[in-house]
MARVEX-756744 format. One record per residue (C-alpha): residue number from 1; x negated, y, z; residue in three letters. Coordinates in steps of 0.02 Angstrom, whole numbers, plus 50000, padded with zeros to 5 digits. Example, Ala and Ser with C-alpha at 12.3 -4.5 7.8 and 13.67 -1.06 7.14 Angstrom:
BEGIN
+-----+-------+-------+-------+-----+
|   i |  east | north |    up |  aa |
+-----+-------+-------+-------+-----+
|   1 | 49385 | 49775 | 50390 | ALA |
|   2 | 49316 | 49947 | 50357 | SER |
+-----+-------+-------+-------+-----+
***
This chain:
BEGIN
+-----+-------+-------+-------+-----+
|   i |  east | north |    up |  aa |
+-----+-------+-------+-------+-----+
|   1 | 51183 | 50591 | 50044 | MET |
|   2 | 50999 | 50590 | 50008 | ASN |
|   3 | 50921 | 50741 | 50093 | ARG |
|   4 | 50735 | 50758 | 50058 | ASP |
|   5 | 50703 | 50864 | 50211 | ARG |
|   6 | 50523 | 50897 | 50258 | ARG |
|   7 | 50474 | 50949 | 50433 | LEU |
|   8 | 50372 | 51102 | 50474 | ASN |
|   9 | 50203 | 51038 | 50531 | VAL |
|  10 | 50047 | 51121 | 50599 | PRO |
|  11 | 49916 | 51163 | 50466 | PRO |
|  12 | 49803 | 51026 | 50533 | SER |
|  13 | 49931 | 50898 | 50478 | MET |
|  14 | 49924 | 50955 | 50298 | GLY |
|  15 | 49769 | 50856 | 50253 | ALA |
|  16 | 49805 | 50727 | 50120 | ALA |
|  17 | 49721 | 50575 | 50193 | MET |
|  18 | 49682 | 50402 | 50131 | GLN |
|  19 | 49823 | 50277 | 50147 | ARG |
|  20 | 49793 | 50110 | 50233 | ARG |
|  21 | 49637 | 50180 | 50317 | GLN |
|  22 | 49570 | 50069 | 50455 | PHE |
|  23 | 49583 | 50153 | 50625 | LEU |
|  24 | 49494 | 50102 | 50783 | ARG |
|  25 | 49623 | 50079 | 50920 | LEU |
|  26 | 49604 | 50193 | 51067 | GLY |
|  27 | 49532 | 50337 | 50966 | ALA |
|  28 | 49633 | 50493 | 50936 | LEU |
|  29 | 49492 | 50567 | 50837 | GLY |
|  30 | 49508 | 50562 | 50653 | ALA |
|  31 | 49430 | 50556 | 50484 | LEU |
|  32 | 49481 | 50708 | 50384 | GLY |
|  33 | 49492 | 50738 | 50198 | VAL |
|  34 | 49554 | 50903 | 50133 | ALA |
|  35 | 49720 | 50891 | 50041 | GLY |
|  36 | 49701 | 51037 | 49924 | ALA |
|  37 | 49639 | 50933 | 49778 | SER |
|  38 | 49781 | 50809 | 49801 | VAL |
|  39 | 49914 | 50943 | 49800 | LEU |
|  40 | 49833 | 51032 | 49654 | ALA |
|  41 | 49836 | 50871 | 49554 | ALA |
|  42 | 50010 | 50814 | 49606 | CYS |
|  43 | 50112 | 50974 | 49605 | GLY |
|  44 | 50120 | 51160 | 49583 | SER |
|  45 | 50096 | 51292 | 49716 | ASP |
|  46 | 50284 | 51293 | 49733 | ASP |
|  47 | 50280 | 51107 | 49769 | ASP |
|  48 | 50153 | 51135 | 49906 | GLU |
|  49 | 50266 | 51267 | 49983 | GLU |
|  50 | 50413 | 51148 | 49982 | SER |
|  51 | 50324 | 51022 | 50092 | THR |
|  52 | 50335 | 51142 | 50238 | SER |
|  53 | 50515 | 51195 | 50214 | THR |
|  54 | 50604 | 51188 | 50381 | SER |
|  55 | 50729 | 51047 | 50397 | GLY |
|  56 | 50698 | 50981 | 50571 | ALA |
|  57 | 50847 | 50959 | 50684 | ALA |
|  58 | 50852 | 51041 | 50854 | SER |
|  59 | 50772 | 50932 | 50989 | PRO |
|  60 | 50891 | 50804 | 51061 | THR |
|  61 | 50876 | 50651 | 51169 | THR |
|  62 | 50838 | 50500 | 51059 | ALA |
|  63 | 50972 | 50367 | 51062 | ALA |
|  64 | 50937 | 50181 | 51057 | SER |
|  65 | 50856 | 50123 | 50895 | GLY |
|  66 | 50956 | 49961 | 50905 | SER |
|  67 | 51127 | 50039 | 50936 | SER |
|  68 | 51254 | 50087 | 50806 | ALA |
|  69 | 51290 | 50271 | 50783 | ALA |
|  70 | 51454 | 50349 | 50843 | PRO |
|  71 | 51590 | 50332 | 50714 | SER |
|  72 | 51562 | 50447 | 50565 | GLY |
|  73 | 51389 | 50502 | 50620 | GLU |
|  74 | 51242 | 50462 | 50507 | ALA |
|  75 | 51090 | 50385 | 50590 | LEU |
|  76 | 50931 | 50486 | 50566 | LYS |
|  77 | 50778 | 50398 | 50494 | VAL |
|  78 | 50614 | 50486 | 50460 | HIS |
|  79 | 50467 | 50432 | 50350 | PHE |
|  80 | 50289 | 50489 | 50383 | VAL |
|  81 | 50187 | 50485 | 50222 | TYR |
|  82 | 49999 | 50482 | 50207 | VAL |
|  83 | 50008 | 50564 | 50036 | GLY |
|  84 | 50125 | 50666 | 49925 | PRO |
|  85 | 50287 | 50585 | 49865 | PRO |
|  86 | 50244 | 50617 | 49682 | ASP |
|  87 | 50071 | 50537 | 49674 | ASP |
|  88 | 50125 | 50401 | 49551 | ASN |
|  89 | 50048 | 50284 | 49678 | GLY |
|  90 | 50070 | 50216 | 49852 | TRP |
|  91 | 50173 | 50355 | 49930 | THR |
|  92 | 50287 | 50377 | 49780 | GLN |
|  93 | 50326 | 50190 | 49785 | ALA |
|  94 | 50385 | 50211 | 49965 | HIS |
|  95 | 50482 | 50369 | 49925 | ASP |
|  96 | 50576 | 50286 | 49782 | ILE |
|  97 | 50619 | 50144 | 49901 | ALA |
|  98 | 50674 | 50265 | 50038 | ARG |
|  99 | 50795 | 50352 | 49921 | GLN |
| 100 | 50865 | 50189 | 49853 | ALA |
| 101 | 50893 | 50117 | 50026 | ALA |
| 102 | 50978 | 50274 | 50088 | GLU |
| 103 | 51091 | 50277 | 49936 | SER |
| 104 | 51140 | 50096 | 49966 | ALA |
| 105 | 51202 | 50138 | 50141 | LEU |
| 106 | 51329 | 50262 | 50075 | GLY |
| 107 | 51303 | 50401 | 50201 | GLY |
| 108 | 51279 | 50292 | 50356 | ALA |
| 109 | 51095 | 50341 | 50361 | VAL |
| 110 | 51014 | 50509 | 50331 | GLU |
| 111 | 50829 | 50503 | 50289 | THR |
| 112 | 50694 | 50635 | 50280 | SER |
| 113 | 50506 | 50635 | 50265 | PHE |
| 114 | 50345 | 50727 | 50305 | THR |
| 115 | 50206 | 50709 | 50174 | PRO |
| 116 | 50016 | 50720 | 50181 | ASN |
| 117 | 49992 | 50669 | 50362 | ILE |
| 118 | 49815 | 50629 | 50415 | GLY |
| 119 | 49731 | 50551 | 50564 | PHE |
| 120 | 49707 | 50666 | 50713 | ASP |
| 121 | 49792 | 50713 | 50876 | ALA |
| 122 | 49920 | 50821 | 50785 | SER |
| 123 | 49988 | 50662 | 50706 | THR |
| 124 | 50035 | 50598 | 50877 | THR |
| 125 | 50119 | 50764 | 50910 | GLN |
| 126 | 50221 | 50740 | 50751 | LEU |
| 127 | 50282 | 50569 | 50808 | PHE |
| 128 | 50326 | 50641 | 50978 | GLU |
| 129 | 50424 | 50782 | 50895 | GLN |
| 130 | 50520 | 50660 | 50786 | LEU |
| 131 | 50574 | 50565 | 50942 | VAL |
| 132 | 50626 | 50728 | 51025 | ALA |
| 133 | 50725 | 50774 | 50869 | ASP |
| 134 | 50832 | 50619 | 50887 | GLY |
| 135 | 50769 | 50506 | 50748 | TYR |
| 136 | 50827 | 50327 | 50779 | LYS |
| 137 | 50697 | 50248 | 50664 | MET |
| 138 | 50524 | 50312 | 50615 | ILE |
| 139 | 50432 | 50233 | 50468 | VAL |
| 140 | 50247 | 50261 | 50431 | ALA |
| 141 | 50185 | 50210 | 50258 | ASN |
| 142 | 50009 | 50177 | 50322 | THR |
| 143 | 49930 | 50114 | 50482 | GLU |
| 144 | 49912 | 50255 | 50609 | TYR |
| 145 | 49868 | 50133 | 50749 | ALA |
| 146 | 49855 | 50219 | 50919 | GLY |
| 147 | 49912 | 50384 | 50848 | LEU |
| 148 | 50085 | 50309 | 50826 | MET |
| 149 | 50094 | 50155 | 50934 | THR |
| 150 | 50065 | 50250 | 51096 | GLY |
| 151 | 50221 | 50352 | 51056 | VAL |
| 152 | 50315 | 50192 | 51013 | ALA |
| 153 | 50268 | 50113 | 51179 | ASP |
| 154 | 50328 | 50267 | 51272 | ALA |
| 155 | 50496 | 50267 | 51181 | ASN |
| 156 | 50565 | 50090 | 51178 | PRO |
| 157 | 50737 | 50149 | 51120 | ASP |
| 158 | 50670 | 50209 | 50952 | VAL |
| 159 | 50627 | 50089 | 50810 | ALA |
| 160 | 50452 | 50106 | 50734 | PHE |
| 161 | 50394 | 50026 | 50571 | LEU |
| 162 | 50210 | 50036 | 50522 | GLU |
| 163 | 50152 | 49982 | 50350 | CYS |
| 164 | 49995 | 49875 | 50366 | ASN |
| 165 | 50017 | 49890 | 50555 | GLY |
| 166 | 49952 | 49772 | 50688 | HIS |
| 167 | 50055 | 49822 | 50841 | HIS |
| 168 | 50201 | 49711 | 50889 | PHE |
| 169 | 50321 | 49752 | 51030 | THR |
| 170 | 50509 | 49750 | 51054 | SER |
| 171 | 50526 | 49912 | 50955 | ASN |
| 172 | 50373 | 49915 | 50840 | CYS |
| 173 | 50306 | 49800 | 50704 | PHE |
| 174 | 50198 | 49796 | 50549 | GLY |
| 175 | 50247 | 49754 | 50372 | TYR |
| 176 | 50149 | 49743 | 50209 | TYR |
| 177 | 50135 | 49658 | 50040 | MET |
| 178 | 50077 | 49479 | 50012 | ALA |
| 179 | 49961 | 49535 | 49873 | HIS |
| 180 | 49819 | 49408 | 49873 | GLU |
| 181 | 49923 | 49302 | 49754 | THR |
| 182 | 49953 | 49453 | 49642 | THR |
| 183 | 49767 | 49489 | 49633 | ALA |
| 184 | 49739 | 49305 | 49591 | TYR |
| 185 | 49859 | 49318 | 49444 | LEU |
| 186 | 49774 | 49478 | 49386 | MET |
| 187 | 49610 | 49381 | 49390 | GLY |
| 188 | 49687 | 49243 | 49284 | VAL |
| 189 | 49743 | 49374 | 49159 | ALA |
| 190 | 49571 | 49457 | 49156 | ALA |
| 191 | 49479 | 49295 | 49122 | ALA |
| 192 | 49605 | 49236 | 48993 | THR |
| 193 | 49573 | 49401 | 48904 | LEU |
| 194 | 49389 | 49351 | 48899 | GLY |
| 195 | 49324 | 49448 | 49048 | ALA |
| 196 | 49178 | 49371 | 49142 | SER |
| 197 | 49127 | 49523 | 49246 | LYS |
| 198 | 49270 | 49612 | 49334 | ILE |
| 199 | 49243 | 49787 | 49402 | GLY |
| 200 | 49341 | 49846 | 49553 | TYR |
| 201 | 49355 | 50022 | 49623 | ILE |
| 202 | 49409 | 50016 | 49804 | GLY |
| 203 | 49419 | 50127 | 49956 | ALA |
| 204 | 49379 | 50042 | 50123 | PHE |
| 205 | 49327 | 49869 | 50180 | GLU |
| 206 | 49494 | 49815 | 50253 | THR |
| 207 | 49592 | 49656 | 50227 | ALA |
| 208 | 49677 | 49740 | 50080 | THR |
| 209 | 49509 | 49761 | 49995 | PHE |
| 210 | 49453 | 49583 | 50032 | PHE |
| 211 | 49615 | 49507 | 49969 | ASN |
| 212 | 49601 | 49609 | 49810 | ASP |
| 213 | 49422 | 49563 | 49765 | VAL |
| 214 | 49440 | 49383 | 49825 | ASN |
| 215 | 49602 | 49357 | 49730 | GLY |
| 216 | 49530 | 49432 | 49571 | LEU |
| 217 | 49375 | 49324 | 49581 | LEU |
| 218 | 49462 | 49161 | 49625 | LEU |
| 219 | 49596 | 49186 | 49492 | GLY |
| 220 | 49465 | 49225 | 49361 | ALA |
| 221 | 49360 | 49074 | 49410 | ARG |
| 222 | 49510 | 48960 | 49385 | SER |
| 223 | 49486 | 49004 | 49200 | VAL |
| 224 | 49300 | 49044 | 49193 | ASN |
| 225 | 49196 | 48966 | 49334 | PRO |
| 226 | 49055 | 49090 | 49298 | GLU |
| 227 | 49161 | 49246 | 49324 | ALA |
| 228 | 49103 | 49378 | 49449 | THR |
| 229 | 49175 | 49533 | 49531 | VAL |
| 230 | 49073 | 49691 | 49559 | GLN |
| 231 | 49148 | 49829 | 49667 | TYR |
| 232 | 49117 | 50008 | 49716 | VAL |
| 233 | 49208 | 50076 | 49870 | ASN |
| 234 | 49227 | 50265 | 49865 | VAL |
| 235 | 49298 | 50293 | 50041 | GLN |
| 236 | 49459 | 50373 | 49981 | THR |
| 237 | 49615 | 50331 | 49882 | PHE |
| 238 | 49619 | 50498 | 49792 | PHE |
| 239 | 49464 | 50581 | 49721 | ASP |
| 240 | 49457 | 50592 | 49531 | PRO |
| 241 | 49274 | 50641 | 49532 | GLN |
| 242 | 49221 | 50493 | 49639 | LYS |
| 243 | 49330 | 50377 | 49537 | ALA |
| 244 | 49251 | 50441 | 49376 | ALA |
| 245 | 49075 | 50412 | 49443 | VAL |
| 246 | 49121 | 50236 | 49502 | ALA |
| 247 | 49205 | 50193 | 49337 | ALA |
| 248 | 49057 | 50256 | 49236 | ASP |
| 249 | 48936 | 50154 | 49343 | ALA |
| 250 | 49036 | 49994 | 49327 | LEU |
| 251 | 49068 | 50015 | 49141 | LEU |
| 252 | 48883 | 50053 | 49111 | SER |
| 253 | 48842 | 49894 | 49205 | ASP |
| 254 | 48944 | 49793 | 49081 | GLY |
| 255 | 49109 | 49754 | 49168 | VAL |
| 256 | 49236 | 49692 | 49043 | ASP |
| 257 | 49391 | 49717 | 49152 | PHE |
| 258 | 49414 | 49866 | 49269 | LEU |
| 259 | 49537 | 49868 | 49412 | TYR |
| 260 | 49564 | 49987 | 49557 | GLY |
| 261 | 49671 | 50050 | 49700 | VAL |
| 262 | 49658 | 50237 | 49666 | MET |
| 263 | 49816 | 50342 | 49675 | ASP |
| 264 | 49770 | 50430 | 49513 | GLU |
| 265 | 49727 | 50372 | 49336 | PRO |
| 266 | 49545 | 50423 | 49309 | THR |
| 267 | 49476 | 50246 | 49303 | PHE |
| 268 | 49616 | 50191 | 49188 | LEU |
| 269 | 49573 | 50330 | 49066 | GLN |
| 270 | 49388 | 50286 | 49075 | LYS |
| 271 | 49427 | 50103 | 49035 | ALA |
| 272 | 49537 | 50154 | 48888 | GLU |
| 273 | 49398 | 50263 | 48818 | GLU |
| 274 | 49274 | 50120 | 48836 | ALA |
| 275 | 49391 | 49992 | 48757 | GLY |
| 276 | 49397 | 49888 | 48917 | VAL |
| 277 | 49553 | 49804 | 48986 | TRP |
| 278 | 49618 | 49881 | 49147 | THR |
| 279 | 49754 | 49867 | 49281 | GLY |
| 280 | 49827 | 49966 | 49425 | TYR |
| 281 | 49879 | 49932 | 49606 | TRP |
| 282 | 50031 | 50045 | 49616 | ASN |
| 283 | 50168 | 50105 | 49499 | LEU |
| 284 | 50162 | 50072 | 49313 | ASP |
| 285 | 50034 | 50192 | 49239 | PHE |
| 286 | 50015 | 50123 | 49063 | ARG |
| 287 | 50023 | 50300 | 48994 | SER |
| 288 | 49842 | 50323 | 49052 | ALA |
| 289 | 49780 | 50173 | 48953 | ALA |
| 290 | 49905 | 50143 | 48812 | PRO |
| 291 | 49807 | 50006 | 48721 | THR |
| 292 | 49709 | 49926 | 48863 | LYS |
| 293 | 49835 | 49922 | 49005 | TYR |
| 294 | 49863 | 49745 | 49070 | VAL |
| 295 | 49979 | 49757 | 49220 | ASN |
| 296 | 50006 | 49825 | 49395 | ASN |
| 297 | 50066 | 49766 | 49564 | PHE |
| 298 | 50256 | 49780 | 49578 | ASP |
| 299 | 50302 | 49868 | 49741 | LEU |
| 300 | 50490 | 49869 | 49716 | THR |
| 301 | 50521 | 49752 | 49863 | SER |
| 302 | 50504 | 49901 | 49980 | PHE |
| 303 | 50680 | 49958 | 49933 | ALA |
| 304 | 50777 | 49802 | 49988 | PRO |
| 305 | 50666 | 49790 | 50143 | PHE |
| 306 | 50708 | 49968 | 50196 | TYR |
| 307 | 50891 | 49938 | 50157 | GLU |
| 308 | 50890 | 49785 | 50268 | GLU |
| 309 | 50811 | 49884 | 50411 | GLN |
| 310 | 50935 | 50026 | 50391 | PHE |
| 311 | 51085 | 49907 | 50391 | ARG |
| 312 | 51026 | 49821 | 50549 | ALA |
| 313 | 51003 | 49990 | 50632 | LEU |
| 314 | 51179 | 50044 | 50583 | VAL |
| 315 | 51253 | 49877 | 50639 | ASP |
| 316 | 51164 | 49884 | 50807 | GLY |
| 317 | 51074 | 49720 | 50771 | THR |
| 318 | 50898 | 49787 | 50736 | TRP |
| 319 | 50756 | 49692 | 50818 | LYS |
| 320 | 50569 | 49706 | 50788 | ALA |
| 321 | 50491 | 49545 | 50721 | PRO |
| 322 | 50349 | 49473 | 50825 | SER |
| 323 | 50232 | 49453 | 50676 | GLU |
| 324 | 50196 | 49545 | 50515 | VAL |
| 325 | 50332 | 49546 | 50382 | VAL |
| 326 | 50250 | 49512 | 50214 | LEU |
| 327 | 50350 | 49568 | 50063 | LEU |
| 328 | 50344 | 49493 | 49890 | GLU |
| 329 | 50223 | 49578 | 49773 | CYS |
| 330 | 50236 | 49509 | 49596 | PRO |
| 331 | 50152 | 49578 | 49443 | LEU |
| 332 | 50247 | 49712 | 49350 | GLY |
| 333 | 50277 | 49732 | 49163 | GLU |
| 334 | 50141 | 49681 | 49040 | TRP |
| 335 | 50052 | 49811 | 48937 | GLY |
| 336 | 50103 | 49818 | 48754 | PRO |
| 337 | 49942 | 49741 | 48687 | GLU |
| 338 | 49927 | 49593 | 48807 | VAL |
| 339 | 49931 | 49430 | 48707 | PRO |
| 340 | 50063 | 49298 | 48740 | GLN |
| 341 | 49931 | 49170 | 48789 | GLU |
| 342 | 49884 | 49281 | 48936 | VAL |
| 343 | 50064 | 49294 | 48993 | LYS |
| 344 | 50084 | 49105 | 48978 | ASP |
| 345 | 49926 | 49070 | 49079 | ALA |
| 346 | 49982 | 49187 | 49217 | VAL |
| 347 | 50157 | 49113 | 49219 | ALA |
| 348 | 50084 | 48938 | 49240 | ALA |
| 349 | 49972 | 48994 | 49384 | ALA |
| 350 | 50118 | 49086 | 49466 | ALA |
| 351 | 50223 | 48929 | 49460 | ALA |
| 352 | 50086 | 48829 | 49546 | GLU |
| 353 | 50067 | 48961 | 49681 | LEU |
| 354 | 50255 | 48966 | 49707 | GLU |
| 355 | 50269 | 48777 | 49724 | SER |
| 356 | 50124 | 48766 | 49846 | GLY |
| 357 | 50024 | 48658 | 49727 | GLU |
| 358 | 49895 | 48798 | 49721 | LEU |
| 359 | 49831 | 48914 | 49857 | SER |
| 360 | 49725 | 49069 | 49834 | VAL |
| 361 | 49611 | 49023 | 49978 | TYR |
| 362 | 49580 | 48838 | 49950 | GLN |
| 363 | 49426 | 48754 | 50023 | GLY |
| 364 | 49286 | 48728 | 50007 | PRO |
| 365 | 49248 | 48914 | 49999 | LEU |
| 366 | 49093 | 49011 | 50049 | ASN |
| 367 | 49081 | 49196 | 50080 | ASP |
| 368 | 48957 | 49303 | 49985 | ASN |
| 369 | 48830 | 49278 | 50124 | GLN |
| 370 | 48828 | 49090 | 50098 | GLY |
| 371 | 48934 | 49045 | 50250 | ASN |
| 372 | 49073 | 48918 | 50236 | GLU |
| 373 | 49236 | 49009 | 50274 | VAL |
| 374 | 49364 | 48881 | 50215 | VAL |
| 375 | 49316 | 48697 | 50234 | PRO |
| 376 | 49363 | 48568 | 50102 | ALA |
| 377 | 49544 | 48517 | 50114 | GLY |
| 378 | 49597 | 48674 | 50208 | GLU |
| 379 | 49686 | 48832 | 50151 | THR |
| 380 | 49725 | 49005 | 50216 | ILE |
| 381 | 49909 | 49052 | 50205 | ASP |
| 382 | 49984 | 49225 | 50180 | ALA |
| 383 | 49985 | 49265 | 50366 | LEU |
| 384 | 49803 | 49216 | 50379 | GLY |
| 385 | 49760 | 49318 | 50225 | ALA |
| 386 | 49832 | 49472 | 50310 | TYR |
| 387 | 49681 | 49470 | 50425 | SER |
| 388 | 49545 | 49409 | 50305 | VAL |
| 389 | 49378 | 49496 | 50334 | GLY |
| 390 | 49259 | 49419 | 50208 | PHE |
| 391 | 49218 | 49427 | 50023 | ALA |
| 392 | 49199 | 49260 | 49936 | VAL |
| 393 | 49043 | 49203 | 49845 | GLU |
| 394 | 49034 | 49289 | 49677 | GLY |
| 395 | 49088 | 49460 | 49742 | VAL |
| 396 | 48952 | 49593 | 49751 | THR |
| 397 | 48950 | 49781 | 49768 | GLY |
| 398 | 48925 | 49933 | 49876 | SER |
+-----+-------+-------+-------+-----+
***
């Protein structure tokens, strides 16, 4: 049974915060962004009420996260979401996967979630409460760093999964998408469509950002060696006004392909109005740009991953990997106006990446400060890309 229970949380936890935000370890302090605009955009007042509907179990002693449940008893798994589950973006992708994985287990696992959780001391309190309530596995769909991992370290019998996490112990590990190749293919598509100046609307300078802009640029340059990427980082994943300003600035500056990681469609709509090809990080949002939509990142691999974790928990065989688990992240479905030659060019590049004949990070490569970052004859693999901290030559922005 899929029970979308939401826990009662203190008001301070209700802030809709940016997903995948980089946190400094050792700091409980937080960056705060009010969630009212997110909830207003993603649901009605009734929806907002429903996020605080009581569904928490009475506090119990947490059982081992690697032990099977007593016969006939469903194991409790809880998801902590950085945003609302209907954002048509990052959090909704995880929520779809959560429901699919629970359904696949046929009642052996019971999942619930808490949405719109930010980055302050009350977040640690939430994780502590979930442990006290007897959850055997706790999944965070963004990196909460010390706000979560301290609780994980103190409770070795509970399984903790942290998306984009960097903490690895016997009961806690990080997982993410291997998306630098996907960005590369999007760059191939952009250049094959004739783009020479790609615009990118991002949030924060994390490895996710660098792999996006680097992949876009290097893929585009495999078609057009003169291609460039210009970015604007708006310090949030949801702010329609900031996204509109960034999109207007990039379009006014002459970008001929516009891509972004926002959890809302403003930049897609701006590109459509300007007659500029565009693409999206998260779920398919072609409705926002019906004639200029190219593609999006396909995040459907979360579902089989969660199912695998749930099954191991039920079987009593769950173990935390010692390094990041990187999930497949292909492109999704092509927009209706994308020419066949673009699809063919991308398919050819994808085959070379799959075979190992081609690497995204293939030396010699310089960063955009002129420093050599990948010597001739060397490459950076997917695990190395997970920690990349530079933009390649040809990427500019603010």
